[in-house]
C-alpha positions as CSV (number, residue, x, y, z in Angstrom):
1,M,-8.8,-17.0,6.3
2,T,-11.8,-18.1,4.4
3,T,-11.9,-19.6,0.9
4,D,-15.7,-19.4,0.6
5,E,-17.3,-17.0,-1.9
6,P,-17.2,-13.4,-0.7
7,Q,-20.4,-12.1,0.9
8,R,-20.3,-9.0,-1.3
9,P,-18.9,-9.8,-4.8
10,D,-20.3,-6.5,-6.0
11,L,-18.1,-4.6,-3.6
12,A,-15.1,-6.8,-4.5
13,R,-15.5,-6.1,-8.2
14,E,-15.7,-2.3,-7.5
15,L,-12.6,-2.3,-5.3
16,I,-10.6,-4.5,-7.7
17,A,-11.5,-2.3,-10.7
18,R,-10.6,0.9,-8.9
19,A,-7.3,-0.5,-7.6
20,Q,-6.3,-1.9,-11.0
21,A,-7.0,1.4,-12.7
22,S,-5.0,3.2,-10.1
23,A,-2.1,0.7,-10.4
24,T,-1.9,1.2,-14.1
25,H,-1.8,5.0,-13.6
26,R,0.8,4.7,-10.9
27,A,3.1,2.4,-13.0
28,R,3.1,5.1,-15.7
29,R,3.9,7.7,-13.1
30,V,6.9,5.8,-11.8
31,R,8.2,5.5,-15.4
32,D,7.6,9.3,-15.7
33,H,5.2,8.9,-18.6
34,L,2.5,11.3,-17.4
35,D,1.9,15.0,-18.2
36,A,0.4,17.5,-15.8
37,V,-3.2,16.7,-16.8
38,Q,-2.7,13.0,-16.3
39,L,-1.0,13.6,-12.9
40,G,-4.1,15.6,-11.9
41,Q,-6.4,12.9,-13.1
42,G,-4.4,10.4,-10.9
43,R,-4.9,12.6,-7.8
44,H,-8.6,12.8,-8.6
45,T,-8.8,9.0,-8.9
46,D,-7.0,8.6,-5.6
47,H,-9.5,11.0,-3.9
48,A,-12.5,9.2,-5.5
49,N,-11.1,5.8,-4.5
50,T,-10.7,7.0,-0.9
51,N,-14.3,8.2,-0.8
52,V,-15.5,4.9,-2.0
53,L,-13.4,3.0,0.5
54,R,-14.6,5.5,3.2
55,R,-18.2,4.6,2.4
56,I,-17.5,0.9,2.5
57,L,-15.7,1.2,5.9
58,A,-18.6,3.2,7.3
59,E,-21.1,0.5,6.2
60,H,-19.1,-2.7,6.7
61,D,-15.9,-2.0,8.7
62,W,-12.7,-3.2,7.0
63,P,-13.6,-5.1,3.8
64,G,-11.8,-8.3,4.7
65,H,-11.7,-11.8,3.1
66,R,-15.1,-12.8,4.2
67,L,-16.8,-9.7,2.8
68,V,-15.0,-9.2,-0.5
69,G,-12.6,-12.2,-0.9
70,V,-8.8,-12.2,-1.0
71,S,-8.6,-10.1,-4.2
72,G,-11.1,-7.5,-3.0
73,A,-9.4,-7.2,0.4
74,R,-6.0,-6.7,-1.4
75,A,-7.6,-4.0,-3.5
76,A,-9.0,-2.2,-0.5
77,W,-5.6,-2.3,1.1
78,R,-4.0,-0.8,-2.0
79,I,-6.6,2.0,-2.1
80,A,-5.9,2.8,1.6
81,L,-2.1,2.8,0.9
82,Y,-2.6,5.6,-1.7
83,S,-4.9,7.7,0.4
84,D,-1.9,9.9,1.3
85,H,-4.0,13.0,0.9
86,D,-6.1,12.2,3.9
87,S,-3.9,11.0,6.9
88,G,-6.9,10.9,9.2
89,F,-8.7,8.4,6.9
90,Q,-5.5,6.4,6.5
91,R,-5.1,6.2,10.3
92,A,-8.7,5.0,10.7
93,A,-8.3,2.5,7.9
94,T,-5.1,1.2,9.7
95,R,-7.0,0.6,12.9
96,L,-9.9,-1.2,11.1
97,L,-7.4,-3.3,9.2
98,E,-5.7,-4.2,12.4
99,R,-9.0,-5.4,13.9
100,A,-9.6,-7.5,10.7
101,V,-6.2,-9.1,11.1
102,Q,-7.0,-9.9,14.8
103,S,-10.2,-11.6,13.7
104,N,-8.3,-13.6,11.0
105,D,-10.0,-11.7,8.2
106,A,-7.0,-9.9,6.7
107,L,-3.3,-10.3,6.2
108,V,-0.9,-9.0,8.8
109,H,1.7,-7.9,6.3
110,H,-0.9,-5.7,4.6
111,W,-1.4,-4.1,8.0
112,A,2.3,-3.6,8.5
113,H,2.6,-1.8,5.1
114,L,-0.4,0.5,5.8
115,H,0.9,1.1,9.4
116,D,4.3,2.2,8.0
117,R,2.7,4.3,5.3
118,T,0.6,6.1,7.8
119,L,3.6,6.7,10.1
120,I,5.6,8.2,7.2
121,N,2.7,10.4,6.1
122,T,2.4,11.8,9.5
123,G,6.1,12.6,9.9
124,Q,7.1,9.7,12.0
125,D,9.6,6.9,11.5
126,Q,8.3,3.6,10.1
127,E,8.5,0.4,12.1
128,Y,8.8,-2.4,9.5
129,G,10.8,-0.9,6.7
130,T,8.1,-1.3,4.0
131,Q,8.2,2.3,2.7
132,L,11.0,3.1,0.3
133,L,11.9,6.2,-1.7
134,L,12.8,5.6,-5.4
135,R,15.2,8.4,-6.4
136,A,17.0,8.9,-9.7
137,D,20.2,7.3,-8.5
138,C,19.1,4.8,-5.8
139,I,16.4,3.3,-3.7
140,E,16.5,4.1,0.0
141,L,14.4,3.4,3.1
142,C,12.2,6.1,4.5
143,P,13.2,6.9,8.1
144,L,13.1,3.8,10.3
145,R,12.6,3.5,14.0
146,V,15.3,1.3,15.7
147,P,16.9,0.0,12.5
148,E,19.0,-2.6,14.3
149,S,15.8,-4.6,15.2
150,V,13.9,-4.2,12.0
151,D,14.4,-7.8,10.9
152,K,12.9,-9.1,14.1
153,R,9.8,-6.8,13.7
154,R,9.5,-7.8,10.0
155,A,9.6,-11.5,10.9
156,T,6.6,-11.0,13.3
157,V,4.5,-9.8,10.3
158,G,5.7,-12.4,7.8
159,L,8.1,-10.1,5.9
160,P,11.5,-11.2,4.7
161,P,14.7,-9.6,6.1
162,I,15.2,-6.0,5.0
163,A,18.3,-6.8,2.9
164,V,16.3,-9.3,0.9
165,A,13.4,-6.9,0.4
166,L,15.7,-4.1,-0.7
167,E,17.5,-6.3,-3.2
168,T,14.1,-7.5,-4.7
169,V,13.0,-3.9,-5.1
170,R,16.3,-2.9,-6.7
171,R,16.0,-5.7,-9.2
172,R,12.4,-4.7,-9.9
173,Y,12.8,-1.0,-10.4
174,M,16.5,-0.8,-11.5
175,P,17.0,-4.2,-13.3
176,N,20.2,-3.1,-15.1
177,G,21.4,-0.6,-12.6
178,S,20.0,2.0,-14.9
179,T,18.4,5.0,-13.2
180,D,17.7,7.0,-16.3
181,E,14.6,9.0,-16.1
182,V,13.4,7.6,-12.8
183,P,11.5,10.2,-10.8
184,S,11.6,10.4,-7.0
185,V,8.5,8.6,-5.7
186,V,7.6,6.7,-2.5
187,L,7.1,3.0,-3.2
188,A,4.2,1.7,-1.0
189,E,3.9,-2.0,-1.6
190,A,7.3,-3.0,-2.7
191,A,9.1,-4.0,0.5
């Protein structure tokens, strides 16, 4: 990975601002503090963010560390994670991110999260156990391919064992064991 200044700080700023605004909205959604209008605005934001990232991918390929810096690349990844409304785009972004990982321009665990998200969104079982469902009474893994070897697969992409990840998520989202007013949502970057 590079520590030099990104080639396109302007793109980095745009991606970061969009991802931060989306994250703020998403945090309020997880806490069930949004009305119907605000939920609609959030969907509109996700669509707009996807369109911006689609343009960047068409012009530059995956916006990796060299192009937009570490923070900009993370923001691009977060936008791609929440492009659930366009599974074709999400698959294409996953392939481009994989190429960026292979050229040492992106993080492999970002690819694993996006790969799993894409699999879940297309009705397939995930590979790395990064996608979780937050329900009112528990946190559970989305369907997982070959669960008995998940920790081996997670280790290959720099992720901790699944038991450690699940405990971390439980502490983050249910710190006191309280599940009061927690809606059912898929957690994308937690595990």
